[in-house]
C-alpha positions in Angstrom: 0.0 0.1 -0.1 2.9 2.5 0.9 4.3 2.0 -2.5 1.0 2.8 -4.4 0.7 6.0 -2.2 4.3 7.0 -3.4 3.3 7.1 -7.1 0.6 9.0 -9.0 -1.1 7.9 -12.2 -1.9 10.5 -14.7 -3.9 10.8 -17.6 -1.9 13.2 -19.8 -2.8 15.4 -22.9 -1.7 18.3 -24.9 -3.6 21.6 -24.7 -2.0 24.4 -26.8 1.8 23.9 -26.5 2.1 22.4 -23.1 1.4 18.9 -21.8 -1.0 18.4 -18.8 -1.9 15.6 -16.5 -4.8 14.8 -14.3 -5.3 12.2 -11.5 -6.4 8.8 -13.3 -9.1 8.6 -10.6 -10.7 11.8 -11.4 -11.0 10.8 -15.1 -14.5 9.0 -16.1 -13.4 8.6 -19.6 -12.0 10.1 -22.9 -14.4 10.5 -25.8 -14.4 12.0 -29.5 -15.5 15.5 -29.7 -18.7 15.4 -31.5 -22.2 16.9 -31.3 -21.5 19.4 -28.7 -24.5 21.6 -28.8 -24.2 25.1 -27.9 -26.1 26.9 -25.1 -27.3 30.7 -25.1 -26.4 32.8 -22.3 -23.5 30.7 -20.7 -19.8 32.0 -19.9 -17.6 32.1 -22.9 -15.5 29.3 -21.8 -18.5 27.0 -21.9 -18.7 25.4 -25.3 -21.9 23.7 -24.7 -23.6 20.2 -23.8 -23.4 16.9 -25.1 -25.1 13.5 -24.4 -22.9 10.8 -23.3 -24.7 7.4 -22.6 -27.9 9.2 -21.8 -26.3 12.0 -19.5 -26.2 15.5 -20.2 -22.4 16.6 -19.9 -21.3 20.4 -19.8 -18.3 21.0 -22.1 -15.7 23.5 -21.1 -13.2 24.9 -23.4 -10.0 25.5 -21.6 -8.4 27.3 -24.5 -10.6 30.1 -24.5 -10.8 30.1 -20.4 -7.0 30.5 -20.4 -6.4 32.4 -23.6 -4.5 29.3 -25.1 -3.9 28.8 -28.9 -4.8 25.3 -30.1 -2.0 23.4 -30.8 -1.1 22.9 -34.5 -1.2 19.2 -35.0 -0.7 16.9 -38.0 -3.8 15.2 -39.2 -2.9 12.0 -37.6 -2.6 13.8 -34.3 -5.8 15.6 -34.8 -7.4 12.1 -34.5 -6.2 12.0 -31.0 -8.3 15.1 -29.7 -11.6 15.1 -28.2 -12.6 15.3 -24.5 -11.6 14.4 -21.2 -14.5 13.6 -18.8 -13.6 14.7 -15.5 -15.7 13.7 -12.3 -15.7 16.7 -9.9 -17.7 16.3 -6.7 -19.9 13.3 -8.6 -20.5 15.7 -11.4 -19.3 14.9 -15.0 -17.7 17.7 -17.0 -15.9 17.4 -20.4 -13.1 19.4 -21.3 -11.9 19.9 -24.8 -8.2 18.6 -25.1 -6.0 19.1 -28.3 -4.6 15.7 -28.2 -4.7 12.6 -25.6 -1.1 11.4 -24.7 -1.1 8.3 -22.5 -1.4 7.4 -18.8 2.0 7.7 -16.9 3.3 6.7 -13.4 5.0 9.4 -11.4 6.8 9.1 -8.1 5.3 11.7 -6.0 8.7 13.0 -4.6 9.5 13.8 -8.3 6.5 16.3 -8.4 7.8 20.0 -7.8 5.6 22.8 -6.6 4.2 24.9 -9.5 6.3 27.9 -10.7 4.6 31.2 -10.0 4.5 32.1 -13.5 3.7 29.2 -16.1 2.4 29.8 -19.6 -1.4 29.8 -20.0 -2.8 28.3 -16.9 -2.2 30.2 -13.5 -0.3 28.4 -10.6 -3.4 28.4 -8.6 -4.7 25.5 -10.7 -1.8 23.3 -10.6 -0.7 20.6 -8.1 2.8 20.5 -9.5 5.4 19.9 -12.3 7.1 16.8 -13.1 9.9 16.4 -15.5 9.3 14.1 -18.5 11.3 13.4 -21.4 11.5 16.3 -23.8 10.1 18.7 -21.1 7.7 18.9 -18.3 4.4 17.8 -17.2 1.8 20.3 -15.6 -0.5 18.5 -13.1 -3.7 20.1 -12.9 -6.0 20.3 -9.7 -9.3 19.9 -11.2 -11.1 20.9 -8.0 -9.6 24.4 -8.4 -10.4 24.7 -12.1 -14.0 25.4 -11.2 -15.1 27.2 -8.1 -18.4 26.1 -6.3 -20.4 28.7 -8.1 -19.4 27.4 -11.5 -20.0 23.9 -10.4 -23.5 24.8 -9.6 -24.1 26.8 -12.7 -22.6 23.8 -14.8 -24.9 21.3 -13.0 -27.9 23.2 -13.8 -26.6 22.8 -17.7 -26.8 19.2 -17.2 -30.3 19.1 -16.1 
């Protein structure tokens, strides 16, 4: 058990020019981006809603929220885009990603605190940063990405 606690399993993906990871236990699934319906009178970062196995899921566009440019990807890599379905306090929220990467296991002692200034997403939304081959991986704190008021508003969309 202690060995399991010493590691962190992350679902990793590309958003803009950076690579991000979220705890695998907070991910409900990864799906292709299709049939997202727009909803009137929502914040600009809300892309819309879509139906996933009979559940209405709000979809967030982190590119808009954090003023990130979409990654310039080859046609082949574009096929790896879609939505990561996050489970935040028993509510499912879809987050648009440019490209899914893989599941990685990282030793917790290799995770460093986030730098104060990191391109795109603010340090308050980041659990830490881990080095990986070719750069670093930003580990997101999904519970800080959305404040409680936003979660309630998104929950109303899903009804």
